[in-house]
LOMAR-648659 format. One record per residue: x, y, z of N, C-alpha, C, O, CB in turn; residue in one letter. Coordinates in steps of 0.2 Angstrom, whole numbers, plus 5000, padded with zeros to 4 digits. Glycine has a CB too. Example, Ala and Ser with C-alpha at 12.3 -4.5 7.8 and 13.67 -1.06 7.14 Angstrom:
<recs>
506649725039506249785039506649845039507149835042505749785045A506449895035506849955036506450005039506750065040507049975029S
</recs>
This chain:
<recs>
551055505579551255455585550555425587550055445588551555505591M550655355589550155315591550355265597550855235596549855275585L549955265602550055215607549455175608548855205607550255255614S549555115610548955065610549055015615549554995617548855025603C548455005619548454955624547754915623547254935620548454985631G547754845626547254805625547154765631547654745635547254765619S546554745632546354695638545854655636545354665632546254735644A545854585639545354535637545154495643545654485648545554495631Q544554475644544354425649543854375647543454395643544154465655S543854315649543354265647542654285651542154265649543554195649R542754325656542154345660541854275663542154235666541654375656G541154275663540754225665540654165660540354115662540154245668Y540954175654540854125649541354065651541854075654541054155642E541154005648541553945649542153945645542653915647541153885648K542153985639542653985635542754055632542354095632542653925629S543354065629543454125626543454125618543754095615544254145627M542854165616542754165609542954225605543054235599542054155607H543154275610543354345607544054335604544454295607543354395612D544254375599544854385597545054455595544554495594545054335591R545654475596545854545594546454545590546854495590546054585601T546554595586547154605581547354675582547054725581546954585574T548054685583548354745583548954745579549454705581548454775591V549054785574549654785570549754865569549454895565549554755563H550254895572550354965572550654985566550655045564550754985578L551054935562551354955556551154905551551554865548552154955557R550554895550550254845545550554865538550754815534549554835545L550554925536550854945530551255005531551055055535550254965525I551855005529552355065531552755075524553255035523552755045537D552555125521552855145514553155215515553155245520552355135508T553455235510553755305509553155355510553355415511554155315503D552555335508552055385507551555385513551355435516551655365501V551455325516550955325522551055265526551455215525550255325519F550855275533550855215538550155205539549655245541551255245544L549955135539549255115541549355065547549655015547548955085535A548955075552548855035558548155005558547655035556549055075565S548154945560547554905560547354885567547754845571547554845556W546754905570546554885576545854845576545454875572546454945581L545754785578545154755577544954705583545354675586545154715571A544254705584544054655589543554605585543154635581543754685595V543554545587543054495584542754455589543054425593543454445579Y542054455589541654415594541354355591540854365588541154465597D541654305592541354235589540754215593540754215599541954185589G540354185589539754155593539754075590539854065584539054185591H539554035595539453965593540153925595540153875598539253955586G540653955593541353935594541853985592541654045591541453865590S542453965593542954015591543254015584543654065582543554005596H543053965580543353965574543254025569543754045566543053905570E542654055569542554115565542954175567543354205563541854135565A542954185573543354245576544154235575544454285574543154265583S544354175576545054155575545254165568545754185566545154085577E544754145563544954155556545054225554545454245551544354125552Y544554265557544654345556545254365559545654415556544054375558L545454345565546054365568546654355564547154395564546154335575E546654305560547254285556547254305549547754315546547354215556N546654325546546554325539546354395537546454415531546154275536E545854435541545554495538546054545536546054575531545054515543L546554565541546954615539547454595534547654635530547354625546H547654525533548054505528547754515521548054535516548254435528V547054505520546654515514546654585512546754605507545954485515L546554625517546454705516547154725514547154765509546254735523W547654705517548354735515548454715508548754755504548854705520K548254655506548454625499548054675494548254685489548254555498K547454695496546954735491547254805491547254835485546254735494K547554825496547754895496548454895492548554945488547954925503V548854845492549454835488549854905488550154925483549254825481N549954925495550454985496550255045493550655095492551154965494N549655055490549455115487548955145491548355125493549155095480S549055215493548555245497547955265494547455275497548855315500I547955265487547355265483546855215484546255215482547555275476G547155155486546655095488546355095495546055045496547055035486N546555145499546355145506545655175505545555235507546855175511V545155145503544455165502543955125506544055065508544355175495T543355155506542755115509542655055504542455005507542155165510E542655065498542555015493543054955495542854895495542655035486R543654965496544154915497543954875503544054815504544854945497T543754915509543554885515542954835514542954785517543454935520L542454865511541854825510542054765506541754705508541354865506R542454765501542554705497542954655501542954595500542954725491N543354685506543754635510543354605515543454545515544254685514T542854635517542354595522541954545518541854485520541854655525F541754565512541354515508541754455506541554395507541054545502R542354465504542754405502542954365507543054305507543454435498E543154395513543354355519542754315521542854255523543554405525A542154345521541554305523541454245518541354185521540954345523D541554255512541454195507542054145509541854085509541554225500T542654165510543154115511543054075518543154015518543854155511R542754115523542654085529542154035529542253985532542454145534M541554045526541054005525541253935522541053885523540454025521C541753945517542053885513542453845518542453785518542453905507S542853885522543253845527542853815533542953755534543753895531T542253845535541853815540541553755538541353715542541353875543L541353755531540953695529541353635529541153575529540753715522S542053645529542453585529542753565536543053515537543053595525S542453605542542653585548542053555552541553555550542853655552M542253525558541753485561541653515568542153535571541953405562S541053505571540953525578541253475582541053415582540153535579D541753485587542053435591541653405595541753345598542653465594P541053435597540553395602540153345598539853295601540153455605R540053355592539553305588539853275582539653225580538953345586T540453295580540853275574540453285568540553265562540953195575S539853325568539553345562539853405559540153445563538753365564R539853415552540053475549539753545552539153545554539953475542P540153595553539953655556539353685552538853715555540453705557L539353675546538853705541538253675542537653705542539053705534Q538153615544537553575545537353585552536753565554537553505543T537853595557537653595564537453665566537253675572538253575568A537453715562537353785564536653795568536653845572537353825559V536053765567535553775571535653775578535453815582534953735569P536153725580536353715587536953755588537153775594536453645589Q537353765583538053795584538153845578538453835573538553745584L537853905579537853955573538553995573538554045575537354015575P539053955571539653975570539754045566539654035560540153925568T539954095569540054155566540454205570540654195575539354185563G540454275568540854325572540654395569540454405564541554315571S540654435574540554505573541254535571541754495572540254545579T541354595569541954625568541854705569541354735567542254615561A542354735572542454805572543154825571543654805575542254835580A543254855566543954875563544054945563543654985560544054845556V544654965565544855035565545555045561546055005564544855075572A545555075556546255085552546455155553546055205550546155065544I547055165556547255235557547855245551548355205551547555245564I547755295547548155305542548455375543548155425543547855305535V549155375542549555445543549955455536550255405534549955445549T549855505533550155525527550855555529550855605532549755575522V551355525527552055555529552255615525551955625519552555495527K552555655528552755725525552255775528552455825530552755725518G551555765527551055815529550855805536550655845540550455815524T550855735538550655715545549855715545549655695550550855775550G549555725540548855715539548655645541548955595539548555735532A548155635546547955575549547155565548546755615550548155565556T546955505546546255495546546155425549546555375549545955505539F545555415551545355345554544755315549544255355548545055355561I544855265546544355225543544055165547544455125549544655205536Q543455165548543155115552542655075549542355095544542855145559T542555015551542054965548541754915554542254895557542254925542A541154905554540954855559540254825556539854855553540754885566N540254755558539654725557539454685563539954655566539654675551C538854685566538654655572538654705578538454765576539154595574G538754685584538654725589539354745593539354765599538254695594D539954735590540554755592540554835589540454845584541154715590S540854875594540754945592541454985593541854965596540254975596Q541455045590541955095590541755155593541355185590542355095583I542155185598542055255601542555295599543155275600541955245608L542455355597542955415596542855465601542355495602542855435588L543455485604543455535609543955585606544555585607543655515616L543755635602544155685600544455735605544155745610543855735594P545055765604545255815608544855885607544455885603546055825608G545055935611544755995610544055995612543855965617544756015602G543556035609542956045611542355995608541855995610542656115609S542655955604542155905601541955855606542255835610542455875595E541255835605541055775609541155705606541355705600540255785610R541155665611541255595609540755565604540155595605541355545615S540855515600540355495596540555425594541055405593540255535589R539955385592540155315590540255315582539955355579539455265592M540755275580540855265573540555205570540755185565541655265572L540155175574539855105572539055105573538755155576540155055576S538755055570538055035571538054975575538454935575537755035565E537454965578537254895581536854865577536254885576536954905588V537054805574536654765569536354705573536554655572537054745563H535754715576535354665579534654675578534454725575535454665587T534254625579533554625577533154675582532654705580533254555578C533454685588533154735592533254805591532854845592533354715599A533854815587534054885587534154915579534154975578534654895590L534154875574534254895568533654885563533554835561534854865564H533154935563532554925560532554915552532254875550532154995561R533054945549533154935542533254865540533054835536533654985539E533754835544533954765543533354715544533254675541534554745548D532954735550532354695551531854695546531554645544532054715558V531754755543531254755538531454715532531054685528531154835536Q532154725530532454685524532354605525532154575521533154705523R532454585531532454515533531754495533531554435531532854495539I531354535536530554515537530254505530529854465529530254565541D530454545525530154545518530354475515530054445511530454595514K530954445517531154385515530854325519531054265517531954375515M530454335524530154285528530654255533530554205536529954235524G531154295535531654265540531454285547531754255552532254295538G531054335549530954355556530354315559529854315556530754435556I530554285565529954245568529554295572529854335576530354195573D528954295571528554345575528454345582528454395586527854335572G528554285585528554275592529154295596529154335601528354195594E529754275593530354285596530654355594531054385597530854235595S530554375588530854435585531554425582531854465580530854485590G531754355582532354335580532354305573531854295570532754295585K532954305570532954265563532854195564533354165567533654285559I532354165561532254095562532254065569532454015571532754055558M532054115573531954095581532554095584532554085591531554035582R533154095581533754085584534254145584534654155589534054025582R534354175578534854225577534654295579534154325576535054225570M535054335583534854395585535254445580535054505579535054415592E535854435578536254475574535954475567535754425564536954455574L535954535564535754545557536354545552536254545546535254605557T536954565555537554565551538054535555538154545561537654635549R538454485551539054455554539354415549539154405544538854415561C539954395551540354345547540054275548539854265554541054355547F540154225543539954155545539254145545538854175541540354135551G539054105550538354085551538054055545537554085543537954135554S538354005542538153985535537353965535537053985530538553925533P537153945540536453925540535953975539535353975537536253885547Y536154035541535754095541535954145535535754205535535754135548F536354125531536654165526536154195521536354255518537154125522K535654165520535054195516534854265519534754315515534454155516K534954275525534654335529535254375532535154445532534254315534F535754345534536254385537536854405533537054365529536554345543V537054465533537554495528538254515532538154545538537354545524T538754515529539354545532539454615530539954645532540054505531P539054645527539054715524539154765530538754765534538454735520N539754795530539854835536539554905536539454935531540554835537P539454935542539455005542540055035542540555015546539055025549H540155085538540855115537540855195539540355225538541155105530C541455215541541455285543542155315542542655275542541355295551D542255375540542855405539542955465543542555515542543055415531L543455475547543555535551544255565550544755525551543455515558T544255625548544955665547545055695554544655725557544855715541Q545655685556545955715563546255775562546555795557546355665566L546155815567546455885567547155885569547355855574546055935571E547655915565548355915567548455945574548155995575548755945562L548855915578549055935584548555925590548655945595549156005584G547955895588547455885593547455805594547255765590546755905590V547555785601547555715602546855685602546355715604547855705609P546855625600546155585599546255515602546755485601545955585592T545655495605545655425607545155385604544555415603545655425615T545255325603544755275600544655215605545255195607544755265593I544155185606544055125609543655075604543155095602543555135616V543955015604543654965599543554905604543954885607544154945593V542854885605542754835610542154795608541754815604542554875617A542054735611541554685609540954705614540954745618541754615610T540354665613539754685616539854665624539454695628539254645613K540254625626540354605633540554675637540454675643540854555634G540854715633541054785636540454835636540254855641541654815633F540254845629539754895628539054875631538654925633539654905621W538854815633538254795636538254815643537754825646538154725636N538854835646538854845653539154925654538954955659539354805657E539554945650539855015651539555065646539655055640540655005651V539255115649539055165645539555215642540155215644538555205648G539355255637539855295633540155345638540755355639539555335627V539655375643539955425648540455395652540955425654539355455651G540355335655540755305659541455285656541955295659540455235662E541455265650542055255646542455315645543055315646541855225639A542055375643542455435642542755455649543355485648541955485640V542455445654542755465661543355435662543855465664542255455666Q543355365661544055325662544555345657545155355659543855255661V544355365651544855385646545155455648545755465647544555395639L544755495651545055565653545455555659545855595660544455615654K545355505663545755495669546455465667546855465671545355455674E546455435661547055405659547255425652547255385647546955325659N547355495651547455525645548155495641548155505635547455595645P548655475645549255465641549455385642550055365640549755505644D549055345645549155275646548655235643548155215647549255265653D548755215637548255175633548155105637547555075637548355165626S548655075639548655005642548255015649547854965650549354975643Q548355065653548055075659547255085658546855055661548355125663A547155125653546455135651546055075649545555065651546455195645A546355035644546054975642545954925648545454895648546454945636S546454915652546354875658545754895663545454855665547054865662S545754965664545254985668544554975665544054965669545355065670R544454985659543854985655543654905656543054895657543855005648L544054865654543954795655543654775662543254735663544554745652C544054795667543854785674543254815675542854785679544454815678H543054865673542454895674541854855672541354845675542354965671Q541954825666541354785663541354725667540754695669541554765656A541854695670541854635674541554645681541254605683542554605675L541654705683541354725690540654725689540254715694541654795692Q540354745683539654745682539354675680538854665678539454795677K539854625681539654555680539454535673538854505671539154535685E539854565668539654545661539654475660540054435662540254575656S539054455656538954385655539354365649539154305646538254375654Q539754405646540054385639540754395640541054425645539754425633H541154365635541854385634541954465634541554495631542254345628N542454485636542554565636543254575632543754545635542554595643V543254615627543854635624543854705622543354735620543954595617S544454745624544454815623545154835621545654815623544354845630V545154875616545754905613545654985614545155015612545854885605I546155015616546155085617546755115613547355085614546155115624V546655165609547255195605547255265606546755295605547155175598A547855295608547855365608548255385602548855365601548255385615N547955435599548255465592548455535593548055575596547755455586I549155545591549355615592549555645585550155635583549955625597F549155665581549355685574549755745575549655795578548655705570P550355745571550855805571550955825564551355875563551455775574K
</recs>
């Protein structure tokens, strides 16, 4: 059993670049059920996040081809890579509405791209066995709050110049890190994301992946949210809200979004909360 709620706000931004996707029955066969929850935080414009909102789950579903044997980390990584290739091709044919220049050539001023945080909840019919496969690139993150005695934990990494040392070392060896600003070519803070063709030599969509097997009969909650939320609300604060709303995922997502806005988040805020009851 799965219940899901979501909330979004433009916050103090002039426009909404975040996008979310929720498909509770993306794949429903005689063998398994797969649900797809994702947030995308677009930068520069909304084109990249909107592309992912419409296309990423479609591409993954096609690769899985109704076979639970294809629900693997390899399939998810290949999906991210192929979607990025297709996106960059699409962006290259689009124009910046403010300058009429192609987005691909305008990216020093308009680095069109997007982060992604994806949670795929898979339940095997007959046995009830349930697992969560996650992937993220950029600074959109996923929190797991297991039932029972287990502590909450992040299922994601933050891929920025400030926080991901391995990525910075990789990019610095290629000559991409500016010594004064600490950013990629003085402009780019993210070390992993979709799109951003101008920075593609250094920035990769290669996701951090995680696989979590859930315990039968033990309720579990996950939060999938963009940086506008995580920059303002700590894990402890999020867990407290979830515990105060254990059976209402929509109320929990709305409260979490409101909490970020109360702290005057300077970014778009998007939050998905899912309560999972493995049986």
